[in-house]
C-alpha positions in Angstrom: 110.2 141.7 34.8 112.0 144.5 33.2 111.2 148.1 33.5 112.2 150.7 31.7 112.2 154.1 33.7 113.7 156.8 31.8 110.6 158.6 29.9 109.0 158.2 33.6 112.4 160.0 34.8 112.4 162.5 32.0 108.6 163.5 32.6 109.2 163.8 36.3 111.7 166.6 35.8 109.3 168.7 33.7 106.8 168.6 35.5 109.0 169.2 38.7 110.6 172.2 36.6 106.8 173.5 35.7 106.1 173.2 39.9 108.7 175.7 40.4 110.6 172.7 42.5 108.4 173.3 45.5 108.7 169.6 46.3 105.5 168.0 45.3 105.8 164.2 43.2 103.9 163.7 40.0 103.0 159.9 40.2 101.6 159.9 36.8 103.6 158.6 34.3 104.4 159.7 30.4 100.8 160.3 28.2 102.4 157.3 26.3 102.0 154.7 28.8 98.9 156.1 30.5 100.1 155.2 33.8 104.0 154.8 35.9 105.9 155.6 32.4 107.2 151.8 32.9 107.4 149.4 30.4 106.4 145.8 31.2 108.0 143.3 29.8 107.6 139.6 29.6 109.3 136.9 28.0 107.0 133.6 27.4 108.6 129.8 26.5 107.4 127.4 25.3 108.2 123.7 23.5 105.9 123.8 20.1 107.5 125.9 16.8 106.1 128.4 15.3 103.3 126.3 13.4 102.3 124.6 16.3 98.5 125.8 17.3 99.9 127.4 20.8 102.2 129.3 19.2 99.9 130.7 17.2 97.3 131.2 19.8 100.2 132.8 21.8 100.9 135.4 19.2 97.2 136.4 19.5 97.2 136.7 23.3 100.1 139.2 22.8 98.5 140.9 19.8 95.8 141.4 22.3 97.6 142.4 25.2 100.3 145.0 23.8 97.1 146.6 21.9 94.9 146.9 24.5 97.7 148.5 27.1 98.6 151.1 24.4 102.3 150.2 24.7 102.7 149.4 28.6 102.8 146.1 28.2 105.4 144.2 25.8 105.7 140.3 25.9 108.3 138.4 23.4 107.4 134.6 22.7 110.5 132.1 22.9 109.3 128.7 21.3 111.3 125.7 20.5 112.7 125.4 24.0 114.4 128.2 23.6 114.5 129.6 27.0 115.1 125.7 27.9 112.9 122.5 28.6 109.5 123.3 30.6 111.1 122.3 33.9 114.1 124.9 32.9 111.5 128.0 32.1 109.2 126.9 35.3 112.2 127.4 37.3 113.8 130.2 35.7 110.4 131.9 36.3 110.2 131.2 39.9 113.8 132.8 39.9 112.1 136.2 38.2 114.5 135.6 34.9 111.6 134.1 32.6 107.5 135.1 33.3 105.3 133.1 31.4 105.2 128.9 29.8 102.7 125.9 28.8 102.5 123.3 31.3 100.4 120.4 32.3 100.9 117.2 34.0 104.7 118.4 34.8 103.2 120.7 37.3 102.3 117.5 40.0 106.2 118.3 40.9 105.1 121.2 42.8 101.6 120.4 42.8 100.5 116.8 43.1 96.9 117.1 42.0 98.1 118.5 38.6 99.1 114.7 38.0 95.4 114.7 37.8 95.5 116.7 34.3 96.8 113.9 32.4 95.8 110.7 34.5 95.5 107.3 31.8 92.3 106.4 30.5 91.0 108.8 33.3 89.0 110.7 30.4 86.6 109.8 27.8 87.2 112.7 25.1 87.6 115.6 24.8 84.2 116.6 25.9 84.9 115.5 29.0 88.3 116.9 29.6 86.4 120.2 29.1 83.9 119.9 31.4 86.3 118.9 34.1 88.5 121.5 33.6 86.0 124.2 34.1 84.1 122.7 36.7 84.6 122.6 40.1 87.4 120.1 39.7 89.6 122.0 37.6 89.1 124.6 39.8 90.2 123.1 42.7 93.8 121.9 40.6 94.5 125.5 39.6 94.3 127.1 42.7 97.3 124.5 43.7 99.3 125.5 41.3 99.1 128.5 42.0 99.5 128.1 45.9 102.5 125.5 45.5 103.8 126.6 42.1 103.5 130.3 42.3 101.9 130.4 38.8 98.4 131.8 37.6 96.6 130.3 34.7 95.6 132.2 32.4 93.6 130.2 29.6 93.9 126.4 28.9 93.9 124.4 25.5 92.4 121.0 25.2 95.3 118.5 23.7 94.8 115.9 21.4 95.1 111.9 22.6 98.7 111.0 23.5 99.4 108.2 21.1 102.7 106.1 21.4 105.4 106.4 18.1 107.6 103.5 17.1 109.7 101.6 14.9 107.9 98.7 15.0 103.7 98.3 15.4 102.4 98.1 18.6 99.0 96.5 19.2 99.1 95.0 23.0 101.4 95.3 26.0 103.2 91.8 25.2 104.7 94.0 22.0 106.4 96.4 24.8 109.1 94.1 25.9 112.3 95.9 25.5 110.7 98.9 24.6 112.6 101.7 25.4 110.8 104.8 25.7 110.8 108.2 26.4 108.1 109.3 28.9 108.0 113.3 30.4 109.3 114.5 33.7 105.9 112.9 35.0 106.1 110.2 38.0 102.5 108.6 37.0 103.8 108.2 33.7 107.1 106.6 34.4 105.1 104.1 36.6 102.1 103.1 34.0 104.9 102.6 31.1 107.0 100.3 33.5 103.3 98.7 34.6 102.8 98.0 30.6 105.9 96.3 30.0 108.2 99.1 28.4 111.0 100.9 29.4 110.3 104.1 30.6 113.0 106.7 30.8 112.5 110.8 31.4 114.1 112.8 28.8 113.4 116.9 27.8 111.4 117.2 24.8 114.3 118.6 22.8 116.2 115.7 23.2 114.0 113.5 22.0 114.1 113.6 18.1 117.8 113.5 18.6 117.6 110.6 21.1 115.0 108.7 18.7 117.7 109.3 15.7 120.5 107.9 17.5 118.7 104.8 18.5 118.9 105.6 22.8 115.3 105.2 23.2 112.9 103.1 20.6 109.8 105.3 20.6 108.1 108.2 22.7 104.3 109.5 23.3 102.8 112.7 22.3 99.5 114.3 20.7 99.5 114.3 16.7 99.8 118.0 16.6 103.6 118.1 18.9 104.2 114.6 16.9 104.3 116.7 13.9 105.8 119.9 15.3 108.7 118.4 16.2 109.1 116.1 13.0 109.0 112.9 14.6 107.7 111.2 11.2 111.5 111.7 10.6 112.8 109.1 12.9 109.7 107.1 13.2 107.6 104.9 11.4 104.2 104.3 13.1 102.0 106.1 15.4 100.2 103.4 17.3 96.7 104.4 18.6 96.7 103.9 22.2 94.7 107.4 22.6 96.1 106.7 26.8 95.9 110.1 27.8 93.1 113.1 27.1 94.4 116.4 28.6 94.6 119.9 28.6 97.9 122.4 29.4 97.6 125.7 30.9 99.2 128.9 29.3 100.8 130.6 33.0 102.3 133.6 34.3 104.5 133.8 37.8 102.2 135.2 40.2 104.5 137.7 41.1 104.5 138.7 37.5 100.8 139.1 37.6 100.4 140.5 41.0 102.6 143.4 39.8 100.5 144.9 37.2 97.5 147.3 38.2 93.8 146.6 37.9 93.3 148.0 34.5 96.6 145.8 33.2 95.0 142.8 35.3 91.9 143.1 33.0 93.7 143.4 29.7 95.7 140.4 30.1 92.5 138.5 31.4 90.6 139.8 28.1 93.4 138.4 26.2 93.6 135.4 27.8 90.0 134.5 27.2 89.5 136.1 23.3 92.8 133.5 23.0 90.8 130.4 24.5 88.1 131.1 22.5 90.9 131.8 19.3 93.2 128.4 20.2 89.8 126.5 20.0 88.9 127.3 16.5 92.2 126.8 15.7 92.2 123.1 17.4 88.8 122.6 15.3 90.1 123.9 11.8 94.0 122.2 12.1 93.9 118.8 14.0 91.4 116.6 11.6 94.3 117.3 9.3 97.4 116.5 11.2 96.6 112.8 11.2 96.3 112.9 7.0 99.8 115.0 7.0 101.4 112.4 9.0 100.5 110.0 6.9 101.6 111.4 3.5 105.1 112.0 5.3 105.2 107.9 5.5 103.5 107.2 9.0 100.9 104.6 9.6 98.4 104.5 12.0 98.6 101.5 14.1 94.5 100.1 15.8 95.8 98.6 19.6 94.2 97.3 21.8 93.3 99.6 24.1 91.3 97.7 26.6 94.5 95.7 27.2 96.6 99.1 27.8 93.8 99.9 30.3 93.9 97.2 32.2 97.6 97.3 32.1 98.1 100.4 33.8 94.8 100.9 35.9 96.5 98.7 39.0 99.5 101.1 38.3 97.7 104.6 38.9 96.1 103.3 42.0 99.6 102.5 43.6 100.7 105.4 42.1 98.3 108.0 43.3 98.2 109.6 46.9 94.9 109.1 48.7 93.8 112.5 47.6 94.8 112.2 44.5 92.4 108.4 44.0 89.8 110.5 45.1 90.0 113.2 42.6 90.5 110.5 40.3 87.5 108.9 40.9 85.6 112.0 40.9 86.4 113.0 37.8 86.0 109.4 36.5 81.9 110.1 37.8 81.9 113.2 35.8 79.1 112.9 33.0 
């Protein structure tokens, strides 16, 4: 968080001069900021490009915060991993050199139950996801993220299901023999894809395109919006409909940065987050339906797969990888109607 003091200092000098230098202290700031005279500047990094739903929603959030804070807050968005990868940005927030990030299951590296945000075949559909995230289980995960990762969740996006991309069609786990693929820094993803027969490896998202282009990896898995946003259609031919993960992702700010706000500015941020949440849902409903066709137009072919076979291959690894607490939460998710 950066603070600009010049306006406040100048105003204080004027006030003291007008009071005849009687030693009284003026705590109010300039009229423009309506408070301490400080401009609070936040940096907001994420991995998607400027055309992605996350970025467009972030722009709406920033617009609302800046407008309703009367200039007391300024937020600069850095898309395309320009602040570094997801993990790097979280580390930077904790170190005080960045302020906001978009993150999901990667947060399990700090808050173990965040793994439940994207357990393969745990969620039936997006309605199931929404019921969980807005209920007691979602609240429990959000609180753990705050306590263990020092991040405050402001709003969330539901995500299109994750699908596997490749240059040869993959219809069943048997087709994964010798298949090298990228996964995010999520230990559970390594375990389940290895159990399914692939050779998974962790790689930052901003390295995936080059990895595919150079043949370092044979494929990757992501929702169709990120497949499009990252132009993977230029280096991959098939989208295999594994639909192995339905999930959500949070927009987060550092606890220290958020807690430093006045109550009035916290209210501004929360109100903007609520409006951004609704705006993001609207964008999702409008845009996600067209993305699949646009990927087809770019030459990608969608392949129906044996999802039951993938599920059966992954479930033993899921149950073995989860801690007793995570497994209990997983079973609660499965039971949510």
